[in-house]
C-alpha positions in Angstrom: 0.2 -0.1 0.0 1.5 3.5 -0.9 1.9 6.1 1.8 -0.6 8.5 -0.2 -3.2 5.7 -0.1 -2.5 5.0 3.4 -2.7 8.5 4.4 -5.9 8.9 2.4 -7.2 5.6 4.4 -6.3 7.0 7.6 -8.1 10.3 7.0 -11.1 8.5 6.1 -10.9 6.3 9.0 -10.6 9.6 11.2 -13.4 11.2 9.6 -15.7 8.2 10.7 -14.7 8.3 14.2 -14.4 12.0 14.4 -17.8 13.6 13.1 -16.5 17.0 14.4 -13.8 16.9 11.5 -16.0 18.8 8.9 -17.0 21.2 11.5 -13.6 22.0 12.6 -12.6 22.5 8.8 -15.7 24.8 8.5 -14.5 26.7 11.4 -11.2 27.2 10.0 -12.5 28.2 6.6 -15.3 30.3 8.0 -12.9 32.5 10.1 -10.4 33.0 7.2 -13.4 34.0 5.1 -14.5 36.4 7.6 -11.0 37.8 8.0 -10.1 37.9 4.4 -13.3 39.2 3.2 -13.2 42.1 5.8 -9.7 43.1 4.8 -10.6 43.0 1.1 -13.9 44.9 1.6 -12.1 47.4 3.9 -9.3 47.9 1.4 -11.1 47.9 -1.7 -14.4 49.0 -0.9 -14.8 51.1 2.4 -11.6 53.1 2.6 -11.8 54.3 -0.9 -15.6 55.1 -1.2 -15.2 57.1 2.2 -12.5 59.4 0.9 -14.3 59.8 -2.3 -17.7 60.6 -0.9 -17.2 62.5 2.3 -16.5 66.0 2.1 -13.2 66.2 4.1 -10.4 63.8 4.6 -10.7 64.3 8.4 -14.2 62.9 8.3 -13.2 59.9 6.1 -10.3 59.4 8.2 -12.7 59.1 11.4 -15.0 56.6 9.9 -12.1 54.5 8.5 -10.4 54.4 12.1 -13.9 53.1 13.6 -14.0 50.7 10.9 -10.6 49.4 11.2 -11.1 48.9 14.8 -14.0 46.8 14.1 -12.1 44.8 11.4 -9.2 44.3 13.8 -11.3 42.7 16.3 -13.0 40.6 13.6 -9.4 39.4 12.8 -8.5 38.9 16.4 -11.6 36.8 17.0 -11.3 34.9 13.8 -7.4 34.0 14.3 -8.3 32.6 17.7 -11.1 30.4 16.2 -8.7 29.3 13.5 -6.1 28.4 15.9 -8.4 26.6 18.2 -10.1 24.5 15.4 -6.5 23.9 13.3 -5.0 22.5 16.7 -8.0 20.4 17.3 -8.0 19.2 13.9 -4.4 18.3 13.5 -4.5 16.5 16.8 -7.3 14.6 15.7 -6.0 13.6 12.3 -2.6 13.1 13.4 -2.3 12.7 17.0 -0.5 15.9 17.7 -1.7 19.5 17.4 1.1 20.5 15.0 1.5 23.8 17.0 4.1 25.0 14.5 2.6 24.1 11.3 3.1 26.8 8.7 -0.6 28.0 8.9 -0.8 28.2 12.5 2.6 30.1 12.5 1.0 32.7 9.7 -2.1 33.0 11.9 -0.1 34.2 14.8 1.8 36.4 12.7 -1.4 37.8 11.3 -2.6 38.4 15.1 0.3 40.0 16.1 0.3 42.4 13.1 -3.3 42.8 13.7 -2.6 43.6 17.4 0.4 46.1 16.8 -1.9 48.0 14.4 -4.7 48.2 16.8 -2.8 48.9 20.0 0.5 50.4 18.7 -0.2 52.3 15.6 -3.9 53.4 15.8 -3.8 54.9 19.2 -0.6 57.1 18.0 -2.7 58.1 14.9 -5.6 58.9 16.7 -3.6 61.2 19.3 -2.1 63.0 16.4 -5.4 63.6 14.5 -6.8 65.0 17.8 -3.8 67.1 18.3 -4.2 68.4 14.9 -7.9 68.9 15.2 -8.5 69.0 11.6 -5.9 67.3 9.6 -7.0 68.9 6.2 -5.9 72.3 7.8 -2.5 71.2 8.7 0.3 71.8 6.4 2.2 68.5 5.1 5.3 69.7 6.5 4.1 70.1 10.1 5.9 67.7 12.3 2.7 66.2 13.6 1.3 65.6 10.1 4.7 64.1 9.0 4.6 61.8 12.0 0.8 60.8 11.1 1.7 60.3 7.4 4.6 58.4 8.2 2.4 56.0 10.6 -0.4 55.5 8.1 2.3 54.2 5.6 3.1 51.5 8.5 -0.6 51.0 9.0 -1.3 50.2 5.3 2.0 48.1 5.2 0.8 46.1 8.2 -2.9 45.4 6.8 -1.3 44.5 3.3 1.0 42.0 5.1 -2.1 40.3 6.8 -4.1 40.4 3.7 -1.1 38.4 1.8 -0.6 36.0 4.8 -4.5 35.4 4.7 -4.3 34.6 1.3 -1.7 32.0 1.7 -3.2 30.6 5.0 -6.5 30.1 2.9 -4.8 28.4 0.0 -2.9 26.1 2.7 -6.1 25.4 4.7 -8.1 24.6 1.3 -5.3 22.1 0.5 -5.9 20.1 3.8 -9.0 18.9 2.5 -7.9 18.1 -1.2 -5.5 15.5 -0.1 
């Protein structure tokens, strides 16, 4: 019996003994759908629309900040759900939780980046926006505006990296059931 055939047989046997397996995969995929979908919708729908429709960048920034906070909390919850489901799924299929499996490591990295954005970058941006009162009236050379713009670049980079990692983890997770 080939290793692939044996591996497929073991997975089939595990699925019979563990009816929770499809539910765990569902939770893993659902958590990724929520997080990745939110990132894509925010980046390509919400943020550009707000800056195009609202009368000032300051108003748009206020709504973006609130929306990003919601997105971050959705990501944090989704990441935790994914990790729990992934560890249980691996334990049930292989006998070990595979804590350092690539998909789990990437989810932890996504969580760390999200936490850095939410509790590191965003509070500084909010404080600077409050200090400037109306950011549209502050010259681009003002030190507070320069710092704000720099933080905005970092915030964007962090969100882009989380999006890229989410795409990779989604692909890897889809492969789990395809074997």
